[in-house]
N, C-alpha and C positions, 0 to 999 in steps of 0.2 A: 487270710487270717480271721478266724471266727471271733464272736464276741468274748468268749472265755479268754483266748489268747490274747486279745487286745487289752482287756482288763489286766490279765497277769503281767503283761509288759509295761502298764503304765506306771509311771514313777509316783511313788506316794507324795514326793514334794510338788508335782504338777497339780495334785488334787487338794492338799491340805490347805493352801490359801482360801480354797472354796468352802471347806469346813469352818474355818475361822470367821469368813464374812457371814456365813449362815447364821452361826450361834451369835455372833456379836449384834447381828441385825436384829435378833430377837431379845437382846438384852442380857445375854449370857456371856461368860468370860472364857478367855483363852485357857486360863487355869482350869476351869470346869471342863473344857474340851480335852485338855491334857488328861485329866481325872479319868475320863471315860476312855480314852485311848489306853492309858496305863493299866487301868482296870482289866480291860479286855484282853490285852496282849502281855502284860508283865513288862514292858518296857519302861524306862524312866527318862527323865528330861534330857541327860546325856546322850542316851540311845537315839532319842527322837532328833536331837540336833544332828547327829551322825547320819542318820536316815535320810534326812532331808538335804544335808550337804552332799552326800554321795549319791543322791537320786535313785534310792533303792527302789526297784519295782514291788508292785502288791505282791507278786507271789513270793518273792524273798522276804518281804516285810512280815507276812504270815507264817511261811516255813520256819523262818528264824526267830520267831517270837520267843521269849523267855519261857513264856507259860500262858496258854490260853486259859482264861478263867473257866473253871469247872461250871459256873452258873450261867456261862454263855448259852447253855442249852434251854435256859429259861427265856431266852428272847425269842418272840413268836409275833407273827403279824405280817403285813404285806409291805414290801418295799419294792418300787420299780416294777410293780405288777406280780411279782412272785412273792409266795409264802416262804419266809425264810427257814422255817422248820422243814420245809419239803425240798430245800435245795440240795442235791445230791453231791455236787462237787464241793468238797471239803474247803478249798480256798474261797470259792466263790461265796460260800455260805458265811465265810468269815468276813469276807468284804461287805457283805449285806447286814451281817450283825453290827458291824461298825456304822454303816450308813443308818441302820435302824436306831441305834443308840444315839447319834448325832441329831437325827430327827427328832427323837423324844426330848432331847436337850433344848433344841431349838423351840419346840412346842410348848416349853415350860414346865415339863414333868419335874417333880421332886428327884433330887440327886439319889436318895435312897430307893426310890423306885426304879430309876434308870439302872442303878448298879445291883438291882435284883437282890436287895437285902432283906 
């Protein structure tokens, strides 16, 4: 199994607690984390509960997202050694978009900057 497949099959529920820990350690809230996730994907609180409960994998998480935010294309920079705007695989790019937004949240960026307003 290559890295792509491994990420695709990883459950969102297995990574979510790490997102929470990362932002809370830096003084941000779960609500802010959810705002970022919902902005990017179009999901809502009830959707997220179901995704976590049903251990939905990253591939399905992004494939079934109600609406990827049109401004996601404005997310640029390096995450995990890759330039997010240059990642060719669509799902992997979306995973890295989410990583980048969570990093920005944890680094204390203002919400309007994170949400590309």
